[in-house]
C-alpha positions as CSV (number, residue, x, y, z in Angstrom):
1,S,109.3,135.5,96.8
2,A,105.6,134.9,98.0
3,E,106.1,137.7,99.5
4,E,106.3,140.2,96.5
5,A,103.3,138.3,94.9
6,E,99.6,138.8,95.6
7,I,96.4,137.8,93.9
8,V,93.7,139.6,92.0
9,V,90.3,138.1,92.7
10,E,86.9,139.4,89.8
11,L,84.2,138.7,90.2
12,R,82.0,139.1,87.0
13,D,77.6,138.6,85.8
14,G,78.7,138.2,82.1
15,S,80.4,141.8,81.2
16,D,79.3,143.1,84.7
17,L,82.1,143.3,87.4
18,K,80.1,143.2,90.5
19,F,83.7,142.8,92.2
20,Q,87.2,142.8,91.7
21,N,90.4,143.2,94.7
22,R,93.8,142.7,95.4
23,Y,95.3,140.4,98.8
24,S,99.0,139.9,99.6
25,L,100.0,136.5,100.2
26,K,101.6,135.5,103.0
27,N,103.8,132.1,103.7
28,G,102.3,131.9,99.7
29,K,98.1,131.8,100.5
30,A,95.5,134.1,101.0
31,F,92.4,134.4,102.1
32,A,89.6,136.6,99.1
33,E,86.4,137.3,101.2
34,C,83.8,138.8,98.0
35,L,81.4,141.1,98.9
36,A,78.6,141.4,96.3
37,T,75.1,142.5,96.1
38,D,72.3,142.1,94.2
39,L,72.5,138.7,93.4
40,R,70.3,136.6,91.1
41,L,69.8,133.2,92.8
42,W,70.8,129.9,90.0
43,D,66.9,128.1,89.7
44,I,66.1,125.2,87.0
45,S,63.7,127.6,84.9
46,D,66.3,130.8,85.6
47,P,70.3,129.6,86.0
48,H,72.0,132.8,86.0
49,L,75.6,131.1,86.3
50,Y,78.7,133.8,87.5
51,D,82.5,134.0,86.2
52,I,84.8,133.9,88.7
53,K,88.7,134.3,88.2
54,V,91.9,134.1,90.4
55,A,94.9,136.3,88.9
56,L,98.6,135.1,90.7
57,I,100.6,138.2,90.2
58,K,104.2,139.2,90.2
59,N,105.7,142.3,89.3
60,R,103.2,143.4,87.9
61,E,102.4,140.3,85.0
62,A,100.1,137.5,85.4
63,I,102.1,134.9,85.6
64,D,98.9,131.8,86.7
65,E,95.1,132.5,86.8
66,K,92.2,130.2,87.2
67,A,88.4,130.7,86.7
68,I,85.6,128.5,87.1
69,R,81.7,129.6,86.3
70,F,79.5,128.6,89.7
71,G,75.8,130.1,90.8
72,F,74.1,131.6,94.0
73,R,70.9,129.0,95.3
74,K,70.2,127.0,97.9
75,A,69.2,123.2,98.2
76,E,67.5,121.7,101.2
77,F,65.7,117.8,101.5
78,T,63.6,118.1,104.4
79,K,61.4,115.6,106.1
80,D,58.8,117.4,104.4
81,G,60.5,117.4,100.1
82,F,63.2,119.2,98.4
83,F,63.0,123.0,98.3
84,L,65.1,124.8,96.3
85,N,65.6,128.4,97.0
86,R,63.1,127.6,99.6
87,Q,60.4,126.8,97.3
88,F,59.1,123.2,97.2
89,L,60.0,120.7,94.0
90,K,59.2,117.0,93.6
91,L,62.4,115.8,92.0
92,R,61.6,114.1,88.7
93,G,64.3,112.4,87.0
94,L,66.7,109.6,85.4
95,N,69.4,107.7,86.3
96,R,72.2,108.2,83.1
97,H,75.2,105.5,82.7
98,Q,77.5,107.5,80.4
99,S,78.0,105.3,77.8
100,Y,78.0,104.7,74.3
101,P,77.7,102.0,72.0
102,Y,81.8,101.0,70.4
103,V,83.3,103.7,72.6
104,G,82.5,103.3,76.2
105,Y,82.8,106.9,78.0
106,A,85.1,107.9,75.6
107,M,83.3,110.3,73.6
108,P,83.9,114.5,73.8
109,K,82.3,117.5,74.3
110,S,79.7,117.8,72.4
111,A,78.0,114.5,73.0
112,Q,78.0,115.3,77.0
113,I,76.5,118.3,76.2
114,K,73.5,116.6,74.0
115,D,73.0,113.7,76.6
116,A,72.2,117.0,79.0
117,D,70.3,118.5,76.3
118,I,67.9,115.6,76.0
119,L,67.2,114.7,80.1
120,K,66.0,118.2,80.6
121,Y,64.6,119.1,76.6
122,D,63.0,116.1,75.1
123,L,62.5,114.2,78.6
124,G,61.4,117.4,80.8
125,V,63.1,116.1,83.8
126,N,64.8,117.8,86.6
127,I,67.3,116.2,88.3
128,V,70.1,113.5,87.0
129,R,71.6,111.2,89.2
130,T,75.4,110.4,87.9
131,S,75.5,106.4,88.0
132,H,77.6,105.2,89.4
133,Y,80.1,107.7,89.1
134,P,81.8,111.1,88.8
135,V,81.0,112.1,84.4
136,S,82.5,114.2,82.7
137,R,83.0,118.4,84.0
138,H,81.2,118.8,80.2
139,F,77.7,117.4,81.3
140,L,78.4,119.1,85.0
141,D,78.5,122.5,82.6
142,R,75.8,122.4,80.8
143,C,74.0,120.8,83.4
144,D,74.6,123.9,84.9
145,E,74.2,126.2,81.9
146,I,70.4,124.5,81.5
147,G,69.3,124.2,84.9
148,L,69.1,120.9,85.5
149,L,70.3,119.0,89.1
150,V,72.8,116.5,89.3
151,F,72.7,113.7,92.4
152,E,76.8,112.4,92.1
153,E,78.3,110.0,93.8
154,I,81.9,108.4,94.2
155,P,82.5,104.8,91.9
156,G,81.3,101.7,92.5
157,W,79.2,99.2,93.5
158,Q,77.6,96.7,95.6
159,H,81.3,95.9,96.9
160,L,83.3,96.3,99.7
161,G,87.3,95.8,99.4
162,E,89.8,95.9,102.5
163,D,92.0,98.7,103.6
164,Q,93.5,99.9,100.3
165,F,89.9,99.9,98.8
166,R,88.5,101.6,101.3
167,A,91.7,104.3,100.9
168,N,90.5,104.2,97.6
169,V,87.3,105.2,98.4
170,L,88.6,108.2,100.1
171,N,90.3,109.9,97.9
172,D,87.5,109.3,95.4
173,V,85.5,111.1,97.1
174,R,87.9,113.4,98.0
175,S,88.5,114.3,94.0
176,M,85.3,114.0,92.7
177,I,84.4,117.2,95.5
178,E,87.4,119.0,95.0
179,R,86.5,119.0,91.1
180,D,83.2,119.8,90.4
181,R,82.0,121.7,94.1
182,H,81.9,125.0,91.7
183,H,78.6,123.5,90.3
184,P,75.0,125.2,91.3
185,S,73.6,121.9,89.3
186,I,75.0,119.6,91.7
187,I,72.6,119.5,95.2
188,L,73.5,116.2,96.9
189,W,76.9,113.7,96.7
190,G,77.2,110.2,96.8
191,V,79.7,109.2,99.2
192,R,78.4,105.6,99.2
193,I,79.4,102.7,97.5
194,N,75.8,102.4,95.3
195,E,73.7,99.4,97.3
196,S,76.8,98.1,99.3
197,D,76.2,96.7,102.6
198,D,76.6,99.1,106.3
199,C,79.9,100.2,106.6
200,E,79.6,102.1,110.3
201,S,83.6,103.0,109.8
202,L,84.4,104.3,106.0
203,Y,80.9,105.8,105.9
204,K,81.3,107.6,108.8
205,A,85.0,108.8,107.7
206,T,83.6,109.9,103.4
207,N,80.5,111.7,104.6
208,A,83.5,113.7,107.3
209,L,85.4,114.0,104.7
210,A,82.8,115.4,102.5
211,K,81.3,118.4,105.1
212,S,85.4,119.4,105.6
213,L,85.1,120.0,101.8
214,D,81.9,121.6,101.3
215,D,80.3,121.8,104.4
216,T,77.1,123.5,102.0
217,R,75.4,120.5,100.1
218,P,73.5,117.4,101.5
219,T,75.5,113.3,101.7
220,G,73.3,110.7,100.8
221,G,74.3,107.0,100.2
222,V,71.9,104.4,98.1
223,R,71.3,101.3,99.1
224,C,68.6,99.1,98.5
225,I,68.1,98.0,102.4
226,K,65.7,98.9,105.0
227,N,66.0,100.6,107.9
228,S,69.8,100.5,106.8
229,Q,72.2,103.0,109.5
230,F,72.0,106.3,108.4
231,L,75.3,108.7,108.7
232,E,74.2,110.8,105.5
233,D,71.5,113.7,105.3
234,V,69.1,112.0,102.8
235,Y,67.9,108.4,103.1
236,T,68.5,107.3,99.2
237,Y,67.1,104.6,98.6
238,N,66.9,102.2,95.5
239,D,62.9,100.6,95.4
240,F,62.3,98.0,92.7
241,T,58.5,97.1,94.5
242,H,56.2,97.9,91.5
243,A,56.4,94.9,89.3
244,G,53.2,95.1,87.1
245,G,50.6,95.0,90.5
246,K,49.0,97.4,92.7
247,M,51.8,98.1,94.9
248,V,54.3,100.6,93.3
249,L,56.6,102.7,96.2
250,E,57.2,101.8,99.2
251,K,55.8,103.7,102.3
252,P,59.3,105.9,103.5
253,R,58.5,105.4,107.2
254,R,58.3,101.5,106.7
255,V,61.7,101.9,105.0
256,K,63.2,104.5,107.4
257,K,61.3,107.1,110.4
258,N,62.0,110.5,109.9
259,V,64.0,111.3,107.5
260,P,64.6,113.3,104.9
261,Y,63.5,110.9,101.3
262,L,64.9,109.8,97.7
263,V,64.1,107.1,95.6
264,T,67.2,106.9,93.7
265,E,66.8,104.1,91.6
266,H,63.1,102.3,90.6
267,N,62.0,100.0,87.2
268,G,64.5,99.0,85.7
269,H,65.4,95.0,85.4
270,M,61.8,94.5,86.6
271,F,60.7,94.5,83.6
272,P,63.3,94.7,80.6
273,T,62.2,96.6,77.4
274,K,63.8,96.8,74.3
275,R,62.5,98.8,71.4
276,F,62.0,95.8,69.4
277,D,59.3,94.7,71.6
278,D,55.8,93.8,71.2
279,E,53.2,96.6,72.0
280,P,51.2,95.5,75.2
281,H,55.3,95.2,76.4
282,R,56.5,98.4,75.6
283,V,53.8,100.4,76.7
284,E,53.4,98.0,80.2
285,Q,56.6,99.3,80.7
286,A,55.7,102.6,80.5
287,L,52.9,102.8,82.5
288,R,55.2,101.3,85.7
289,H,57.1,104.7,84.7
290,Y,54.4,106.4,84.7
291,R,52.9,105.1,88.0
292,V,55.9,105.3,90.0
293,M,55.7,109.2,89.3
294,E,52.0,109.1,90.5
295,A,53.1,107.0,93.4
296,A,55.5,109.7,94.7
297,A,53.4,112.7,93.6
298,K,50.7,111.2,95.7
299,D,53.4,111.4,99.1
300,P,54.7,114.9,100.3
301,S,57.8,113.1,102.1
302,I,59.3,111.4,99.3
303,S,61.8,114.0,97.9
304,G,60.8,112.9,94.1
305,T,62.3,109.8,92.3
306,I,64.8,108.9,89.8
307,G,64.0,105.8,87.6
308,W,66.6,103.1,86.1
309,C,67.5,104.9,83.7
310,M,67.8,107.3,80.7
311,N,69.6,104.2,78.2
312,D,69.8,101.3,77.7
313,Y,74.3,100.3,77.8
314,N,76.6,97.8,77.9
315,T,77.7,95.5,80.7
316,H,78.9,91.7,81.9
317,N,76.6,88.6,80.5
318,E,75.2,88.2,84.7
319,F,73.7,91.1,83.9
320,G,72.5,91.9,81.1
321,S,70.6,90.1,78.3
322,G,72.6,88.0,76.3
323,D,74.0,90.0,74.3
324,K,75.1,91.8,77.0
325,I,72.8,94.4,77.2
326,C,71.1,95.8,79.7
327,Y,67.9,96.9,78.1
328,H,66.4,99.2,81.2
329,G,66.6,102.4,79.6
330,V,63.5,104.7,78.8
331,L,65.6,105.5,75.4
332,D,68.1,102.9,73.8
333,M,71.8,102.8,73.9
334,F,71.7,105.1,70.9
335,R,69.1,107.7,72.5
336,L,66.5,106.7,71.1
337,F,62.8,107.0,72.2
338,K,61.0,103.8,74.2
339,P,57.5,104.6,74.9
340,A,58.7,105.8,78.5
341,G,60.6,108.0,77.2
342,H,57.3,110.4,76.7
343,V,55.8,109.9,79.4
344,Y,58.8,111.8,81.4
345,S,58.7,114.2,77.9
346,S,54.1,114.4,78.3
347,Q,55.3,116.1,82.5
348,G,57.4,118.8,81.1
349,D,56.0,122.4,80.3
350,G,57.8,123.6,77.1
351,K,57.1,122.3,73.8
352,P,54.2,120.3,73.2
353,V,53.9,116.4,73.8
354,L,50.8,114.4,72.5
355,E,52.1,110.9,71.6
356,V,49.5,108.3,71.1
357,L,52.0,105.4,73.0
358,T,49.0,102.7,71.4
359,S,49.2,102.2,67.0
360,L,45.1,100.7,67.5
361,N,46.1,98.0,65.0
362,S,43.9,95.2,66.4
363,G,46.4,92.4,65.8
364,E,49.2,94.2,68.4
365,Y,46.9,92.7,71.2
366,P,45.8,89.5,72.7
367,G,42.6,88.2,71.0
368,S,42.8,91.2,68.4
369,L,40.7,93.1,71.7
370,L,41.8,97.1,71.6
371,K,40.9,97.3,75.2
372,E,42.3,101.2,75.5
373,A,44.0,104.1,74.1
374,V,47.5,105.5,76.0
375,I,48.0,109.1,74.9
376,A,51.4,111.3,76.9
377,T,49.7,114.0,76.3
378,N,50.9,117.6,78.2
379,C,47.8,119.2,76.0
380,D,44.9,120.9,77.5
381,L,42.4,119.4,75.0
382,V,42.5,116.3,73.0
383,K,40.1,115.9,70.0
384,V,39.6,112.2,69.0
385,Y,38.0,111.7,65.9
386,K,37.7,108.0,64.4
387,D,36.9,107.5,59.9
388,G,36.4,111.2,59.9
389,R,33.9,111.3,62.9
390,F,34.3,112.7,66.2
391,I,34.8,110.7,68.7
392,G,35.3,113.1,72.0
393,D,37.1,115.3,73.7
394,H,39.4,114.1,76.4
395,R,41.2,116.4,79.3
396,P,43.7,116.2,81.5
397,D,42.0,114.3,85.1
398,P,42.0,117.5,87.2
399,K,41.8,115.3,90.4
400,S,45.3,113.7,89.7
401,V,48.1,114.5,92.2
402,L,50.4,115.3,88.2
403,S,49.8,118.8,86.0
404,H,50.0,116.2,83.1
405,P,48.9,112.8,83.8
406,L,48.2,110.2,80.9
407,L,45.0,109.9,79.0
408,I,43.4,106.4,78.7
409,I,40.8,106.1,75.9
410,T,38.5,103.4,76.5
411,D,35.6,105.1,74.9
412,F,36.3,104.4,70.7
413,I,32.5,105.3,69.7
414,G,31.5,108.5,71.4
415,N,28.5,110.3,70.3
416,L,28.1,108.0,67.2
417,L,25.4,105.8,68.6
418,E,23.1,108.6,69.2
419,E,23.9,110.4,65.5
420,E,23.8,107.6,63.3
421,E,21.3,105.0,65.1
422,K,19.6,108.3,66.8
423,M,19.4,106.2,70.0
424,S,18.8,108.5,73.4
425,H,21.9,108.9,75.3
426,R,20.8,106.3,77.7
427,D,20.5,103.9,75.7
428,A,24.1,104.5,73.9
429,E,26.1,104.1,77.1
430,F,23.9,100.9,77.5
431,V,24.9,99.6,74.3
432,K,28.4,100.9,74.5
433,R,28.4,99.2,77.7
434,L,26.7,96.0,76.1
435,L,29.8,95.8,72.9
436,R,32.5,96.2,75.2
437,K,31.5,93.6,77.0
438,I,30.9,90.9,73.9
439,K,34.4,92.5,72.6
440,N,35.9,91.8,76.1
441,E,34.1,88.6,77.6
442,D,32.6,85.8,76.7
443,V,29.5,85.5,79.8
444,F,27.1,88.2,80.5
445,P,24.8,88.8,82.8
446,L,20.9,87.8,82.0
447,N,20.4,92.0,82.4
448,L,22.4,93.0,79.1
449,K,20.9,89.7,77.6
450,V,17.2,91.5,79.1
451,G,18.7,95.4,78.0
452,M,19.8,94.3,74.2
453,L,15.9,92.8,74.0
454,Y,14.6,96.1,74.5
455,I,17.2,98.0,72.1
456,M,16.5,96.2,69.7
457,R,12.2,95.9,70.2
458,K,12.3,99.9,70.7
459,Y,14.5,100.6,67.4
460,H,13.4,98.1,65.7
461,Y,16.6,95.8,64.7
462,A,16.3,92.9,63.3
463,L,18.9,90.2,64.7
464,Q,21.5,90.6,61.9
465,A,21.0,95.3,62.4
466,A,21.3,94.1,65.9
467,T,24.3,92.0,65.2
468,G,25.7,94.3,63.0
469,L,26.3,96.7,65.5
470,Y,28.8,95.5,67.1
471,F,31.0,94.8,64.2
472,K,30.3,98.8,63.1
473,Y,30.8,100.0,66.5
474,T,34.0,98.5,67.6
475,K,36.1,98.3,64.1
476,S,39.7,99.7,64.7
477,G,39.5,102.3,61.5
478,N,41.1,103.0,58.5
479,E,42.2,106.3,59.8
480,W,42.5,107.8,63.3
481,R,43.2,111.5,64.3
482,F,44.0,113.3,67.6
483,V,44.8,116.9,68.4
484,G,45.9,118.4,71.3
485,Y,44.7,122.0,72.2
486,K,47.0,124.0,74.3
487,D,45.0,127.7,75.6
488,G,42.3,126.8,72.9
489,Q,44.6,126.5,69.9
490,P,45.9,122.9,68.4
491,V,49.2,122.9,68.4
492,K,49.9,119.4,67.1
493,T,48.2,116.6,65.3
494,V,48.4,112.8,65.1
495,I,47.4,110.6,62.5
496,K,47.6,106.9,62.6
497,G,46.1,104.9,60.1
498,K,46.4,102.1,57.6
499,Q,49.6,101.9,56.0
500,T,49.4,102.8,52.2
501,D,52.9,104.3,52.0
502,S,56.5,104.7,53.7
503,A,59.6,106.7,53.5
504,Y,62.9,106.4,55.0
505,Q,64.3,109.9,56.4
506,I,67.9,110.8,57.6
507,F,69.0,113.6,60.9
508,A,71.2,114.9,62.4
509,D,72.0,116.6,65.5
510,A,74.7,119.0,64.5
511,E,75.4,120.3,61.0
512,I,78.7,121.6,62.0
513,L,80.9,120.1,64.1
514,R,83.7,122.2,65.6
515,V,87.2,120.2,66.4
516,G,88.8,122.2,69.6
517,A,91.0,120.0,71.9
518,T,89.0,116.8,70.9
519,F,87.7,115.2,67.4
520,D,84.0,116.2,67.4
521,T,81.0,113.6,66.7
522,T,77.5,114.1,65.6
523,R,74.7,111.2,65.7
524,I,73.3,110.7,62.4
525,V,69.5,109.2,63.3
526,V,67.5,107.0,60.0
527,R,63.7,106.3,60.5
528,K,61.4,104.5,58.0
529,V,58.2,106.3,59.0
530,D,54.4,106.0,57.4
531,Q,52.1,108.0,55.2
532,N,51.4,110.2,58.0
533,Q,55.1,110.2,59.9
534,N,54.1,107.5,62.3
535,L,57.5,105.6,62.4
536,L,57.6,102.2,61.9
537,D,57.9,99.8,64.8
538,Y,58.3,96.1,63.1
539,A,60.8,97.8,59.8
540,F,64.1,95.6,60.2
541,E,66.0,96.9,57.0
542,G,69.8,96.4,57.1
543,A,71.3,99.5,55.7
544,M,75.2,100.1,54.6
545,V,76.9,103.0,56.2
546,Q,80.3,105.5,53.5
547,T,81.4,108.5,55.3
548,A,84.0,111.1,53.0
549,G,85.7,114.3,54.1
550,G,85.9,115.0,56.7
551,I,84.2,112.7,58.9
552,G,84.8,108.8,59.5
553,L,82.1,106.4,60.9
554,I,82.2,105.2,64.9
555,G,81.3,101.4,64.8
556,P,80.2,99.1,61.5
557,N,78.8,100.4,58.2
558,L,76.3,97.8,58.0
559,V,74.1,97.9,60.2
560,S,70.1,97.7,60.1
561,L,66.8,99.5,61.0
562,V,65.6,98.3,64.5
563,G,61.8,99.0,65.5
564,G,62.2,100.9,62.3
565,E,64.8,103.5,63.2
566,L,68.7,103.2,63.9
567,A,71.4,105.8,64.9
568,F,75.0,105.8,64.8
569,W,78.0,108.6,65.0
570,V,80.6,110.2,63.1
571,K,83.5,112.1,64.0
572,T,85.9,114.2,62.4
573,N,89.4,112.7,61.8
574,Q,90.8,116.4,60.2
575,K,90.9,115.3,56.4
576,G,88.6,117.9,54.5
577,P,86.1,120.7,55.7
578,I,83.1,118.9,54.5
579,G,82.0,115.4,55.7
580,T,79.5,113.5,53.6
581,I,77.6,110.1,55.2
582,K,75.6,108.0,53.0
583,V,73.0,105.6,54.0
584,T,72.1,103.2,51.5
585,V,68.2,101.6,52.8
586,G,66.0,99.4,50.6
587,N,66.4,100.9,47.5
588,Q,67.1,104.2,48.5
589,E,69.7,106.4,48.8
590,L,70.1,109.0,51.5
591,T,72.3,111.8,52.5
592,K,74.1,113.8,54.7
593,Q,76.1,116.6,54.7
594,V,78.6,118.0,57.7
595,K,79.9,121.2,57.8
596,I,83.9,121.1,59.8
597,E,85.7,123.9,61.8
598,V,89.0,124.3,63.7
599,E,88.7,126.4,66.9
């Protein structure tokens, strides 16, 4: 009988037993209170986790048990921003659709873990929104392990139905919170259907239910409505203000006064971008995401911004492009980077990032005029060389509100006029300004014309020699070298130049696949690069994929490079301990092997 049973509660920090006690059951229930000291807080930089196990004991034998991992931390949204463990933290993140090509959401544990790792380590964000539904427990477990904050919300988009629909919404709130409330990574429950109209009776009920199930976390309700009825703890708002102009984000007080405030979507459908769009389009997407980050950083009342979105995804024909794909991601649907992805990466302080988003090929730009080079980097200093000649040092703007602002280079001449033409610094700066005017404009003010005559007389230039300055110093150059430094040491070099050679490369995310409760999978990436390891953006060769042994292919076997890259997933098939992938592209065969282990 229940009276003869008891429960045993254990709290462990790794192998260290922090607490253990036994509790008798009364009427099938027991109340257990744990007292533990010297606890480490869970944080994004130190995501410390504990294990708790509850065992049901009868006749000295465990007949059932439940174990979970969890952490201790305090998350607060205030009118002055977000605080984790009482420390101010500006949230910078992306929305994620748990969607993959050809299989939808049906991907196993390793793929879910990889997405979390991409967000944390490759994109450098500190929060992800599960848009718009609860996600795989494997993804949430990984967020706990690596210190990636989560805003999780109930399923739905815009539509509100009648009584049965609303009963389902309440069931969704209950299911989400009861399943996931032990995850320290989750800092906010979304208890309103994304972008739905106000519905006082329903959303009072969802908030009350959420608080009854978990009174330790705030609630949010994502809307795109100003001055919406506010029933939650955080006003979570999709802000699509930025359309390329000066307006970037709404002022929070104009949306809802005096409330904790979080931007939960921006950009996205306002500027769909394909990896095979022209360079100015791809770079503009990156700049738009950057402008939003910068605007949010300037306003402490904005807790943060969560961009739309991590990756492209399949959709219906009323919202996607003609191929029913939403090209809203900073990655494509195969998790391959667009320039906007590098803007996020550069905001992190982990591995060195030095991405020159501009190809420096003059034919990419209207009028063949290269006006600026855009660099996403977390380096302290970038040295620039053109055809082996030093052009200049470029450092982050010390006045920037961001730790790692973009470097925008407009001076492609540097000190060359002083060194090679023996001009004074003042005269060299005037000539550079003049050359930029000639390059970018058709009409020149009289003072510039007079100034050039002065330069010709002072330095004894004939007309032909003076004209030659333009061609000598404004041509795109055969080779550009960018060297990034951290703490005085070179950490990364990027070389851009005229293509003289190319090569195909093949990579696997994992070379050991482990079959457990389900099949396992890994992504294979094929790239075409030039002699300097730069991706060849306009390579679109067809390729044939073949698999053998213990793996099979997900998707078609006839594919093509898109913007210089292609990717696909393979999965285990229980037909052997070794799997082989062969990709035939151009006149080459690329081979990769993976090992399969059974757990």
